[in-house]
C-alpha positions as semicolon CSV with decimal commas, in nm:
position;residue;x (nm);y (nm);z (nm)
1;M;-1,862;-0,733;-5,157
2;V;-1,716;-0,668;-4,811
3;L;-1,877;-0,323;-4,800
4;S;-2,219;-0,470;-4,878
5;K;-2,188;-0,716;-4,593
6;L;-2,087;-0,444;-4,350
7;S;-2,385;-0,231;-4,451
8;K;-2,630;-0,519;-4,408
9;L;-2,862;-0,537;-4,104
10;Y;-2,785;-0,826;-3,871
11;T;-2,943;-0,982;-3,567
12;E;-2,667;-1,090;-3,330
13;T;-2,614;-1,186;-2,967
14;L;-2,370;-0,983;-2,759
15;A;-2,229;-1,163;-2,454
16;V;-2,160;-0,893;-2,197
17;E;-2,026;-0,902;-1,844
18;V;-2,211;-0,729;-1,564
19;N;-2,077;-0,457;-1,336
20;I;-2,304;-0,421;-1,033
21;V;-2,343;-0,068;-0,898
22;N;-2,529;0,104;-0,612
23;L;-2,517;-0,191;-0,374
24;P;-2,635;-0,067;-0,032
25;K;-2,341;-0,001;0,200
26;D;-2,470;-0,233;0,471
27;K;-2,493;-0,532;0,236
28;V;-2,251;-0,756;0,048
29;L;-2,325;-0,982;-0,246
30;A;-2,289;-1,354;-0,178
31;I;-2,232;-1,475;-0,534
32;T;-1,951;-1,698;-0,661
33;N;-1,940;-1,582;-1,024
34;T;-1,989;-1,249;-1,199
35;P;-2,320;-1,260;-1,388
36;K;-2,331;-1,230;-1,766
37;L;-2,604;-1,125;-2,006
38;D;-2,679;-1,230;-2,362
39;I;-2,824;-0,926;-2,538
40;V;-2,979;-0,992;-2,878
41;V;-2,950;-0,680;-3,096
42;N;-3,023;-0,558;-3,447
43;T;-2,744;-0,352;-3,596
44;Y;-2,547;-0,297;-3,914
45;G;-2,243;-0,507;-3,985
46;F;-1,982;-0,236;-3,941
47;Y;-2,124;-0,144;-3,598
48;L;-2,133;-0,509;-3,500
49;L;-1,779;-0,562;-3,620
50;G;-1,656;-0,276;-3,406
51;S;-1,825;-0,416;-3,097
52;Y;-1,617;-0,733;-3,118
53;F;-1,301;-0,536;-3,048
54;H;-1,422;-0,409;-2,711
55;N;-1,452;-0,572;-2,373
56;N;-1,823;-0,512;-2,336
57;T;-1,947;-0,452;-1,984
58;I;-2,292;-0,341;-1,880
59;E;-2,364;-0,168;-1,551
60;I;-2,672;-0,285;-1,368
61;D;-2,807;-0,051;-1,106
62;L;-2,954;-0,227;-0,804
63;E;-3,102;0,093;-0,664
64;K;-3,296;0,178;-0,982
65;N;-3,368;-0,155;-1,146
66;A;-3,390;-0,422;-0,877
67;Y;-3,625;-0,510;-0,596
68;Q;-3,538;-0,688;-0,273
69;H;-3,705;-1,010;-0,163
70;N;-3,577;-1,177;0,154
71;N;-3,198;-1,206;0,105
72;T;-3,200;-1,156;-0,272
73;F;-3,183;-0,863;-0,510
74;N;-3,390;-0,937;-0,820
75;W;-3,274;-0,730;-1,119
76;V;-3,533;-0,707;-1,397
77;A;-3,415;-0,654;-1,754
78;N;-3,736;-0,483;-1,871
79;R;-3,705;-0,224;-1,597
80;A;-3,340;-0,166;-1,688
81;L;-3,398;-0,150;-2,065
82;P;-3,359;0,231;-2,099
83;D;-3,030;0,220;-1,906
84;I;-2,892;-0,063;-2,121
85;E;-3,000;0,107;-2,444
86;K;-2,817;0,420;-2,332
87;Q;-2,500;0,221;-2,257
88;L;-2,503;0,035;-2,589
89;G;-2,585;0,345;-2,790
90;K;-2,839;0,423;-3,062
91;R;-2,661;0,203;-3,320
92;F;-2,795;-0,109;-3,147
93;E;-3,163;-0,201;-3,129
94;I;-3,224;-0,439;-2,840
95;V;-3,442;-0,737;-2,930
96;S;-3,418;-0,933;-2,605
97;I;-3,207;-0,981;-2,294
98;Q;-3,135;-1,318;-2,137
99;P;-3,172;-1,393;-1,861
100;D;-3,453;-1,145;-1,814
101;T;-3,402;-1,155;-1,437
102;L;-3,089;-1,182;-1,225
103;S;-3,128;-1,310;-0,870
104;L;-2,836;-1,190;-0,660
105;S;-2,806;-1,326;-0,309
106;F;-2,669;-1,092;-0,045
107;G;-2,574;-1,092;0,321
108;I;-2,569;-0,826;0,588
109;L;-2,226;-0,664;0,603
110;S;-2,059;-0,747;0,934
111;T;-1,722;-0,686;1,096
112;K;-1,536;-0,924;1,326
113;K;-1,198;-0,873;1,495
114;V;-0,979;-1,183;1,501
115;P;-0,615;-1,254;1,594
116;V;-0,341;-1,296;1,338
117;R;-0,161;-1,631;1,337
118;L;0,198;-1,620;1,212
119;N;0,296;-1,895;0,971
120;S;0,672;-1,901;1,013
121;N;0,975;-2,114;0,947
122;V;1,239;-1,923;1,144
123;T;1,561;-2,079;1,272
124;Y;1,830;-1,911;1,478
125;A;2,203;-1,954;1,449
126;S;2,366;-2,154;1,727
127;G;2,363;-1,952;2,050
128;Y;2,118;-1,689;1,921
129;D;1,757;-1,644;2,026
130;T;1,489;-1,389;2,109
131;L;1,351;-1,333;2,457
132;K;1,000;-1,214;2,378
133;G;0,953;-1,398;2,051
134;M;0,824;-1,232;1,737
135;I;0,599;-0,929;1,774
136;L;0,315;-0,883;1,525
137;K;0,182;-0,536;1,444
138;P;-0,109;-0,538;1,426
139;D;-0,169;-0,866;1,607
140;S;-0,537;-0,869;1,511
141;V;-0,739;-0,751;1,212
142;E;-1,099;-0,690;1,120
143;V;-1,268;-0,938;0,887
144;I;-1,537;-0,770;0,678
145;G;-1,806;-0,962;0,493
146;S;-2,149;-1,114;0,520
147;D;-2,239;-1,244;0,862
148;T;-2,273;-1,599;0,729
149;E;-1,926;-1,588;0,569
150;I;-1,730;-1,451;0,865
151;K;-1,899;-1,614;1,163
152;H;-1,668;-1,918;1,146
153;V;-1,350;-1,716;1,087
154;N;-1,159;-1,734;1,417
155;Y;-0,814;-1,621;1,301
156;I;-0,627;-1,494;0,996
157;E;-0,307;-1,666;0,887
158;T;-0,006;-1,493;0,734
159;S;0,190;-1,600;0,433
160;E;0,489;-1,814;0,530
161;L;0,785;-1,625;0,675
162;N;1,108;-1,810;0,592
163;L;1,417;-1,687;0,780
164;P;1,705;-1,936;0,825
165;N;2,008;-1,911;1,056
166;I;1,915;-1,573;1,207
167;K;2,182;-1,375;1,395
168;K;2,035;-1,024;1,388
169;D;1,709;-0,846;1,467
170;I;1,408;-0,942;1,258
171;N;1,219;-0,670;1,074
172;A;0,993;-0,815;0,806
173;T;0,658;-0,763;0,636
174;V;0,426;-1,054;0,555
175;G;0,097;-1,067;0,372
176;L;-0,231;-1,193;0,514
177;K;-0,430;-1,477;0,359
178;L;-0,798;-1,429;0,294
179;P;-1,016;-1,697;0,455
180;E;-1,168;-1,955;0,222
181;T;-1,523;-1,892;0,345
182;G;-1,627;-1,669;0,056
183;N;-1,506;-1,450;-0,226
184;T;-1,653;-1,127;-0,085
185;V;-1,460;-1,127;0,243
186;K;-1,215;-0,841;0,295
187;L;-0,959;-0,758;0,563
188;S;-0,885;-0,426;0,731
189;E;-0,514;-0,489;0,661
190;N;-0,339;-0,662;0,373
191;E;-0,010;-0,717;0,555
192;I;0,152;-0,692;0,898
193;S;0,501;-0,625;1,030
194;V;0,701;-0,887;1,220
195;T;0,983;-0,777;1,449
196;A;1,207;-0,949;1,702
197;N;1,507;-0,848;1,909
198;V;1,766;-1,121;1,846
199;Q;2,057;-1,159;2,088
200;K;2,338;-1,393;2,178
201;F;2,218;-1,626;2,457
202;T;2,394;-1,841;2,712
203;E;2,287;-2,087;2,979
204;G;2,297;-1,999;3,347
205;T;2,250;-2,208;3,663
206;L;2,177;-2,085;4,016
207;E;2,096;-2,255;4,347
208;I;1,767;-2,127;4,488
209;P;1,664;-2,196;4,854
210;V;1,341;-2,386;4,915
211;I;1,077;-2,228;5,142
212;I;0,814;-2,435;5,325
213;N;0,484;-2,250;5,363
214;N;0,194;-2,311;5,606
215;L;0,411;-2,505;5,850
216;P;0,239;-2,514;6,194
217;S;0,445;-2,372;6,481
218;E;0,426;-2,701;6,671
219;I;0,565;-2,901;6,378
220;Q;0,935;-2,932;6,310
221;I;1,044;-3,070;5,979
222;N;1,369;-3,159;5,811
223;Y;1,376;-3,164;5,432
224;F;1,623;-3,227;5,155
225;P;1,749;-3,071;4,941
226;K;1,717;-2,727;5,096
227;A;1,811;-2,562;4,767
228;I;1,740;-2,654;4,406
229;K;1,951;-2,578;4,103
230;V;1,760;-2,382;3,840
231;S;1,885;-2,362;3,483
232;F;1,781;-2,096;3,237
233;E;1,880;-1,919;2,919
234;V;1,963;-1,550;2,921
235;S;2,118;-1,297;2,686
236;L;2,486;-1,226;2,738
237;N;2,398;-0,864;2,815
238;D;2,176;-0,967;3,109
239;Y;2,372;-1,264;3,239
240;K;2,551;-1,086;3,525
241;S;2,235;-0,913;3,645
242;I;2,045;-1,238;3,719
243;K;2,065;-1,302;4,096
244;P;1,925;-1,582;4,317
245;S;1,707;-1,327;4,500
246;A;1,504;-1,283;4,180
247;F;1,376;-1,644;4,213
248;K;1,148;-1,804;4,468
249;I;1,076;-2,176;4,515
250;E;0,806;-2,281;4,759
251;C;0,654;-2,600;4,901
252;D;0,323;-2,616;5,085
253;Y;0,287;-2,817;5,408
254;L;-0,088;-2,855;5,335
255;E;0,006;-3,071;5,038
256;I;0,143;-3,350;5,258
257;K;-0,103;-3,294;5,544
258;N;-0,402;-3,355;5,317
259;S;-0,254;-3,638;5,112
260;N;0,005;-3,812;5,335
261;K;0,254;-3,790;5,052
262;S;0,616;-3,872;5,136
263;Y;0,753;-3,571;4,950
264;F;0,679;-3,210;4,861
265;T;0,632;-3,086;4,506
266;P;0,839;-2,768;4,469
267;K;0,695;-2,482;4,266
268;L;0,886;-2,198;4,105
269;I;0,660;-1,901;4,176
270;K;0,895;-1,616;4,094
271;Q;1,157;-1,564;3,826
272;P;1,310;-1,273;3,631
273;E;1,134;-1,158;3,315
274;R;1,460;-1,153;3,119
275;I;1,514;-1,530;3,111
276;K;1,358;-1,819;2,919
277;R;1,348;-2,200;2,917
278;V;1,362;-2,213;3,296
279;K;1,391;-2,559;3,451
280;M;1,427;-2,686;3,807
281;K;1,674;-2,974;3,840
282;Q;1,468;-3,133;4,120
283;D;1,096;-3,211;4,120
284;K;1,066;-3,368;4,467
285;I;1,164;-3,254;4,816
286;E;1,199;-3,538;5,068
287;Y;1,110;-3,462;5,431
288;I;1,107;-3,601;5,783
289;I;0,887;-3,471;6,061
290;T;1,104;-3,439;6,372
291;E;0,851;-3,319;6,635
């Protein structure tokens, strides 16, 4: 009974997934779902039974069996029939293929270089910090995809980097998130490295003299204070090397000449590279013209 059924000729529909091949290198498909075909075939029961135990996939060749119209590849089943028959084998007689045409939108393949934005939740132990912050390598990546998909991509974000209570140098690897603009977008890198030199920091304070610029020779002026305390944070290793001569605070006489203000606004125009969180303790310099 079973043998007679297996030897009987059946007409059945095979649902097959599509594997697209020979896409031109300068183009990228702009489709959200992988196409599928329903292929109606005549075959004997034991051949049909065997087909159910395989993940059937049919290759469709865009170069041989599709024509281009505007921004779409149109694949035609009738044109591809010999290729599909060859893939299914002689045991299956193809009756029909649905849909008989696949319209596959595409875009021109483009490349755009954008910065990487670190998504981090990093905290340092009390008294510890990093002078230059975290260094990303590479700090930018190429986004590859259709021009319409990547034109609004302005940065690439990393996966979250969670590092609590840090006391030592950071040396980590984090993945990159694909933008949500399309499912065909690719990146030139899948991950980046994150490094930072972590040191013990302390606070320092120095008194820096105030310089008045553009003061006419015929004008004499008295101002107060003549020096401003500047606070900063610095690593313990560099603390003793930070000298007042490495700072410069200036005021400009033209500021009060042009505005009749009763005070100068001091500006810190020079400071060492090895310090951070620099703050002047005074933001006004009072003056009296004594000519």
